C-alpha positions as a Python dict, from the first residue, in 0.01 Angstrom:
ca = {
    (1, 'M'): (0, 0, 0),
    (2, 'M'): (8, -325, 224),
    (3, 'D'): (-292, -178, 438),
    (4, 'T'): (-482, -81, 129),
    (5, 'I'): (-501, -389, 18),
    (6, 'A'): (-564, -609, 347),
    (7, 'T'): (-893, -399, 389),
    (8, 'P'): (-1121, -479, 123),
    (9, 'T'): (-1047, -854, 208),
    (10, 'A'): (-1115, -799, 538),
    (11, 'E'): (-1446, -608, 482),
    (12, 'R'): (-1512, -931, 248),
    (13, 'A'): (-1474, -1159, 523),
    (14, 'A'): (-1710, -932, 740),
    (15, 'G'): (-1951, -994, 498),
    (16, 'T'): (-1969, -1376, 453),
    (17, 'I'): (-2258, -1543, 492),
    (18, 'Y'): (-2250, -1848, 690),
    (19, 'D'): (-2466, -2196, 704),
    (20, 'L'): (-2570, -2209, 1037),
    (21, 'G'): (-2770, -2569, 979),
    (22, 'Y'): (-3146, -2462, 886),
    (23, 'Q'): (-3309, -2702, 694),
    (24, 'H'): (-3637, -2775, 573),
    (25, 'Y'): (-3917, -2955, 783),
    (26, 'D'): (-3997, -3323, 681),
    (27, 'G'): (-4186, -3385, 958),
    (28, 'P'): (-4543, -3442, 983),
    (29, 'R'): (-4776, -3181, 835),
    (30, 'Y'): (-5067, -3221, 1042),
    (31, 'G'): (-5316, -3031, 821),
    (32, 'R'): (-5639, -2802, 873),
    (33, 'F'): (-5859, -3033, 1133),
    (34, 'H'): (-5521, -3051, 1355),
    (35, 'V'): (-5537, -2621, 1334),
    (36, 'I'): (-5914, -2604, 1413),
    (37, 'R'): (-5876, -2895, 1663),
    (38, 'T'): (-5558, -2744, 1831),
    (39, 'L'): (-5745, -2324, 1846),
    (40, 'A'): (-6079, -2494, 1955),
    (41, 'S'): (-5859, -2662, 2249),
    (42, 'Y'): (-5683, -2356, 2365),
    (43, 'S'): (-6046, -2102, 2335),
    (44, 'F'): (-6201, -2391, 2544),
    (45, 'A'): (-5981, -2348, 2808),
    (46, 'A'): (-5974, -1948, 2777),
    (47, 'A'): (-6389, -1990, 2824),
    (48, 'F'): (-6289, -2081, 3198),
    (49, 'G'): (-5994, -1841, 3245),
    (50, 'R'): (-5722, -2107, 3193),
    (51, 'G'): (-5449, -1957, 3057),
    (52, 'R'): (-5468, -1634, 3267),
    (53, 'G'): (-5449, -1516, 3623),
    (54, 'S'): (-5658, -1692, 3914),
    (55, 'R'): (-5897, -1349, 3960),
    (56, 'A'): (-5979, -1452, 3619),
    (57, 'Q'): (-6055, -1775, 3678),
    (58, 'M'): (-6265, -1659, 3955),
    (59, 'L'): (-6581, -1553, 3790),
    (60, 'P'): (-6635, -1826, 3547),
    (61, 'A'): (-6553, -2065, 3861),
    (62, 'V'): (-6784, -1914, 4050),
    (63, 'I'): (-7087, -1909, 3745),
    (64, 'T'): (-6997, -2271, 3752),
    (65, 'V'): (-7070, -2315, 4120),
    (66, 'L'): (-7412, -2126, 4074),
    (67, 'V'): (-7501, -2372, 3728),
    (68, 'F'): (-7425, -2685, 3918),
    (69, 'L'): (-7591, -2639, 4255),
    (70, 'P'): (-7964, -2669, 4186),
    (71, 'A'): (-7898, -3027, 4027),
    (72, 'V'): (-7706, -3063, 4396),
    (73, 'I'): (-7995, -2909, 4539),
    (74, 'Q'): (-8217, -3162, 4359),
    (75, 'V'): (-8041, -3494, 4382),
    (76, 'G'): (-7923, -3412, 4766),
    (77, 'M'): (-8345, -3345, 4825),
    (78, 'A'): (-8415, -3631, 4663),
    (79, 'S'): (-8158, -3874, 4846),
    (80, 'A'): (-8310, -3721, 5191),
    (81, 'L'): (-8628, -3773, 5164),
    (82, 'G'): (-8608, -4156, 4899),
    (83, 'N'): (-8820, -3947, 4653),
    (84, 'P'): (-8691, -4002, 4302),
    (85, 'A'): (-8964, -3743, 4153),
    (86, 'V'): (-8812, -3449, 4355),
    (87, 'I'): (-8581, -3433, 4024),
    (88, 'T'): (-8719, -3262, 3756),
    (89, 'Y'): (-8526, -3198, 3414),
    (90, 'P'): (-8742, -2899, 3257),
    (91, 'A'): (-8725, -2732, 3533),
    (92, 'Y'): (-8318, -2670, 3531),
    (93, 'M'): (-8281, -2478, 3240),
    (94, 'S'): (-8516, -2184, 3392),
    (95, 'M'): (-8332, -2173, 3719),
    (96, 'V'): (-8024, -2149, 3558),
    (97, 'M'): (-8089, -1948, 3242),
    (98, 'F'): (-7947, -1632, 3415),
    (99, 'F'): (-7628, -1784, 3540),
    (100, 'L'): (-7604, -1949, 3162),
    (101, 'A'): (-7643, -1575, 2978),
    (102, 'L'): (-7411, -1431, 3272),
    (103, 'F'): (-7170, -1694, 3147),
    (104, 'A'): (-7232, -1599, 2780),
    (105, 'A'): (-7122, -1228, 2838),
    (106, 'A'): (-6852, -1282, 3086),
    (107, 'Q'): (-6699, -1534, 2844),
    (108, 'S'): (-6750, -1485, 2513),
    (109, 'P'): (-6530, -1178, 2486),
    (110, 'E'): (-6246, -1414, 2647),
    (111, 'V'): (-6309, -1636, 2335),
    (112, 'I'): (-6341, -1383, 2060),
    (113, 'V'): (-6255, -1068, 2127),
    (114, 'A'): (-5902, -1068, 2354),
    (115, 'D'): (-5757, -1224, 1975),
    (116, 'R'): (-5842, -851, 1864),
    (117, 'Q'): (-5725, -660, 2132),
    (118, 'Y'): (-5430, -766, 2166),
    (119, 'G'): (-5323, -849, 1798),
    (120, 'V'): (-5325, -1232, 1839),
    (121, 'L'): (-5647, -1267, 1531),
    (122, 'S'): (-5375, -1104, 1269),
    (123, 'L'): (-5145, -1399, 1385),
    (124, 'Y'): (-5393, -1665, 1366),
    (125, 'L'): (-5501, -1544, 1015),
    (126, 'S'): (-5142, -1484, 883),
    (127, 'R'): (-5041, -1847, 897),
    (128, 'S'): (-5251, -2144, 751),
    (129, 'L'): (-5579, -2108, 960),
    (130, 'H'): (-5848, -1959, 738),
    (131, 'K'): (-6075, -1698, 852),
    (132, 'M'): (-6383, -1911, 877),
    (133, 'D'): (-6150, -2176, 1010),
    (134, 'Y'): (-6081, -1959, 1275),
    (135, 'V'): (-6479, -1913, 1357),
    (136, 'I'): (-6552, -2251, 1336),
    (137, 'A'): (-6257, -2328, 1580),
    (138, 'K'): (-6387, -2035, 1810),
    (139, 'I'): (-6780, -2185, 1750),
    (140, 'I'): (-6642, -2571, 1838),
    (141, 'A'): (-6451, -2386, 2188),
    (142, 'F'): (-6773, -2176, 2388),
    (143, 'T'): (-7059, -2450, 2228),
    (144, 'G'): (-6850, -2714, 2405),
    (145, 'A'): (-6772, -2477, 2755),
    (146, 'M'): (-7174, -2427, 2751),
    (147, 'L'): (-7246, -2770, 2678),
    (148, 'V'): (-7039, -2847, 3032),
    (149, 'L'): (-7271, -2591, 3178),
    (150, 'T'): (-7623, -2735, 3047),
    (151, 'L'): (-7592, -3124, 2971),
    (152, 'T'): (-7334, -3230, 3294),
    (153, 'P'): (-7602, -3118, 3570),
    (154, 'Q'): (-7877, -3272, 3383),
    (155, 'L'): (-7671, -3557, 3343),
    (156, 'M'): (-7620, -3591, 3745),
    (157, 'L'): (-8000, -3565, 3779),
    (158, 'F'): (-8037, -3849, 3594),
    (159, 'V'): (-7736, -4065, 3779),
    (160, 'G'): (-7922, -3920, 4071),
    (161, 'K'): (-8245, -4024, 4028),
    (162, 'V'): (-8137, -4371, 3911),
    (163, 'F'): (-7931, -4412, 4223),
    (164, 'V'): (-8188, -4279, 4452),
    (165, 'S'): (-8466, -4498, 4369),
    (166, 'A'): (-8554, -4811, 4535),
    (167, 'D'): (-8445, -4973, 4191),
    (168, 'P'): (-8209, -4865, 4007),
    (169, 'W'): (-8225, -5088, 3709),
    (170, 'G'): (-8594, -5060, 3669),
    (171, 'T'): (-8568, -4723, 3697),
    (172, 'F'): (-8287, -4696, 3449),
    (173, 'T'): (-8398, -4946, 3211),
    (174, 'S'): (-8794, -4725, 3203),
    (175, 'T'): (-8615, -4408, 3212),
    (176, 'W'): (-8360, -4422, 2965),
    (177, 'K'): (-8560, -4242, 2639),
    (178, 'D'): (-8475, -3912, 2853),
    (179, 'L'): (-8160, -3943, 2760),
    (180, 'G'): (-8270, -3790, 2419),
    (181, 'P'): (-8442, -3494, 2537),
    (182, 'I'): (-8180, -3428, 2770),
    (183, 'F'): (-7911, -3434, 2478),
    (184, 'G'): (-8086, -3276, 2234),
    (185, 'G'): (-8241, -3003, 2431),
    (186, 'T'): (-7924, -2893, 2676),
    (187, 'F'): (-7752, -2936, 2278),
    (188, 'L'): (-7993, -2650, 2139),
    (189, 'A'): (-7954, -2467, 2457),
    (190, 'A'): (-7593, -2417, 2425),
    (191, 'C'): (-7546, -2396, 2070),
    (192, 'Y'): (-7820, -2058, 2145),
    (193, 'M'): (-7622, -1919, 2429),
    (194, 'S'): (-7301, -1964, 2218),
    (195, 'F'): (-7352, -1846, 1924),
    (196, 'V'): (-7568, -1539, 2020),
    (197, 'G'): (-7297, -1453, 2279),
    (198, 'L'): (-7015, -1457, 1982),
    (199, 'A'): (-7224, -1311, 1760),
    (200, 'L'): (-7249, -962, 1945),
    (201, 'A'): (-6958, -988, 2142),
    (202, 'S'): (-6736, -988, 1786),
    (203, 'F'): (-6824, -654, 1726),
    (204, 'A'): (-6724, -518, 2014),
    (205, 'A'): (-6332, -367, 1984),
    (206, 'R'): (-6304, -390, 2396),
    (207, 'R'): (-6419, -698, 2626),
    (208, 'A'): (-6563, -448, 2811),
    (209, 'Y'): (-6786, -321, 2563),
    (210, 'A'): (-6812, -683, 2468),
    (211, 'S'): (-6957, -803, 2781),
    (212, 'A'): (-7206, -531, 2807),
    (213, 'T'): (-7407, -608, 2457),
    (214, 'V'): (-7399, -931, 2529),
    (215, 'M'): (-7588, -880, 2899),
    (216, 'G'): (-7795, -633, 2729),
    (217, 'F'): (-7956, -809, 2513),
    (218, 'F'): (-8006, -1086, 2788),
    (219, 'V'): (-8129, -812, 2989),
    (220, 'L'): (-8334, -546, 2762),
    (221, 'S'): (-8486, -826, 2522),
    (222, 'P'): (-8762, -888, 2803),
    (223, 'A'): (-8801, -529, 2842),
    (224, 'V'): (-8868, -478, 2516),
    (225, 'A'): (-9117, -743, 2491),
    (226, 'S'): (-9286, -658, 2779),
    (227, 'I'): (-9381, -267, 2660),
    (228, 'V'): (-9454, -392, 2300),
    (229, 'R'): (-9668, -612, 2479),
    (230, 'I'): (-9849, -352, 2610),
    (231, 'M'): (-9896, -199, 2287),
    (232, 'I'): (-10044, -447, 2171),
    (233, 'Q'): (-10397, -415, 2147),
    (234, 'T'): (-10540, -776, 2128),
    (235, 'E'): (-10469, -1078, 2323),
    (236, 'E'): (-10421, -1318, 2023),
    (237, 'N'): (-10097, -1131, 1895),
    (238, 'R'): (-9947, -1006, 2255),
    (239, 'R'): (-9856, -1392, 2373),
    (240, 'Y'): (-9614, -1368, 2106),
    (241, 'T'): (-9405, -1167, 2249),
    (242, 'A'): (-9299, -1432, 2485),
    (243, 'L'): (-9064, -1533, 2168),
    (244, 'G'): (-8910, -1225, 2194),
    (245, 'N'): (-8789, -1335, 2582),
    (246, 'P'): (-8484, -1515, 2562),
    (247, 'F'): (-8547, -1670, 2913),
    (248, 'F'): (-8927, -1729, 2831),
    (249, 'V'): (-8786, -1915, 2488),
    (250, 'M'): (-8563, -2173, 2684),
    (251, 'T'): (-8825, -2218, 2927),
    (252, 'G'): (-9052, -2279, 2667),
    (253, 'F'): (-8887, -2506, 2473),
    (254, 'A'): (-8761, -2697, 2757),
    (255, 'N'): (-9149, -2738, 2850),
    (256, 'W'): (-9224, -2845, 2489),
    (257, 'L'): (-8958, -3154, 2543),
    (258, 'W'): (-9062, -3256, 2890),
    (259, 'D'): (-9450, -3120, 2817),
    (260, 'V'): (-9456, -2989, 3141),
    (261, 'Q'): (-9701, -2719, 2986),
    (262, 'K'): (-10008, -2968, 3086),
    (263, 'N'): (-9877, -2993, 3446),
    (264, 'I'): (-9749, -2667, 3535),
    (265, 'K'): (-9797, -2755, 3915),
    (266, 'D'): (-9523, -3065, 3897),
    (267, 'V'): (-9281, -2750, 3815),
    (268, 'P'): (-9129, -2693, 4148),
    (269, 'N'): (-9079, -2355, 4258),
    (270, 'Q'): (-8698, -2308, 4275),
    (271, 'F'): (-8480, -1979, 4120),
    (272, 'G'): (-8849, -1863, 3947),
    (273, 'A'): (-8896, -2188, 3742),
    (274, 'R'): (-9246, -2222, 3820),
    (275, 'G'): (-9312, -1831, 3751),
    (276, 'F'): (-9113, -1909, 3413),
    (277, 'A'): (-9296, -2183, 3341),
    (278, 'R'): (-9633, -2044, 3378),
    (279, 'S'): (-9569, -1717, 3154),
    (280, 'V'): (-9503, -1925, 2918),
    (281, 'A'): (-9823, -2108, 2934),
    (282, 'R'): (-10001, -1816, 2963),
    (283, 'A'): (-9850, -1749, 2628),
    (284, 'Q'): (-10031, -2073, 2494),
    (285, 'L'): (-9814, -2119, 2255),
    (286, 'P'): (-9702, -2430, 2024),
    (287, 'G'): (-9394, -2585, 2145),
    (288, 'H'): (-9238, -2582, 1809),
    (289, 'D'): (-9229, -2194, 1788),
    (290, 'Y'): (-8964, -2183, 2081),
    (291, 'L'): (-8779, -2437, 1854),
    (292, 'W'): (-8810, -2210, 1599),
    (293, 'V'): (-8698, -1938, 1747),
    (294, 'I'): (-8394, -2105, 1866),
    (295, 'L'): (-8308, -2207, 1540),
    (296, 'G'): (-8349, -1892, 1391),
    (297, 'S'): (-8129, -1711, 1608),
    (298, 'C'): (-7870, -1967, 1605),
    (299, 'A'): (-7875, -1925, 1209),
    (300, 'V'): (-7851, -1530, 1220),
    (301, 'A'): (-7585, -1549, 1458),
    (302, 'L'): (-7393, -1775, 1227),
    (303, 'V'): (-7437, -1528, 941),
    (304, 'L'): (-7330, -1235, 1130),
    (305, 'L'): (-7007, -1423, 1292),
    (306, 'A'): (-6918, -1493, 894),
    (307, 'L'): (-7020, -1138, 731),
    (308, 'R'): (-6787, -1060, 1075),
    (309, 'Y'): (-6468, -1196, 991),
    (310, 'R'): (-6469, -1241, 593),
    (311, 'K'): (-6264, -993, 556),
    (312, 'V'): (-5876, -1057, 730),
    (313, 'E'): (-5868, -705, 796),
    (314, 'V'): (-6070, -703, 1120),
}
């Protein structure tokens, strides 16, 4: 009789809920901006392979060196020759356009595809992070990464041109207005490369497929533009095929900013820069046409990104 009475008591004791000290959070709540900033910071590091193994960091490091190399060469030549005129801003974009495309193809999947491939995206969106906040953070991060590769070398050229000259202060006062096209041009170039790269990569399920898609855009677009040019009969309409070549678009935009089309001989023949400049000059298109193509491409890319992430179930 005693055993039958003790058994229910023991079972009730085993099922008791204990207070383990969990408490309500009373600390600061940072809000939406903090979430976007944190994700953007993490994604910016991911764009350069940070947080992964050394092998993942090797390719972005090599591309970064190749992008900075023309600027270092120009400053070195100007210093050795004592001639600041060796440094030219518009030719830089043509020199490194292929490397920028390679970086966009290789690293945009690391920024936006890896989250979905590893199932992290559903965890992000299950919290207070809105789907458009996610897109905004990724755009900020990858555009910032592209700015490192476009703006920083141009600033190196500007600083080098100032200090290589015999009168640094006089050179600065006479050329400080160049900072406007430098900042504006490199920002638009970074937006163009990052927006297009992220938009194309976002529709791929695997990073390898995303890289192939982005690189295919930059490689196949010039080929398609050339084929269309051959098919068009009139020379007046043929010149518009230059707008279908991303390399010509960036070159034409840079030439328009610096008014280089009137002085093609001033463009140094390095990394094919003069060849791009001459091809753009032969098209004889207004410079603002290239600007509209860049702005239009960025707008289309943003719409594609918004449509891609309009649903949580991605």
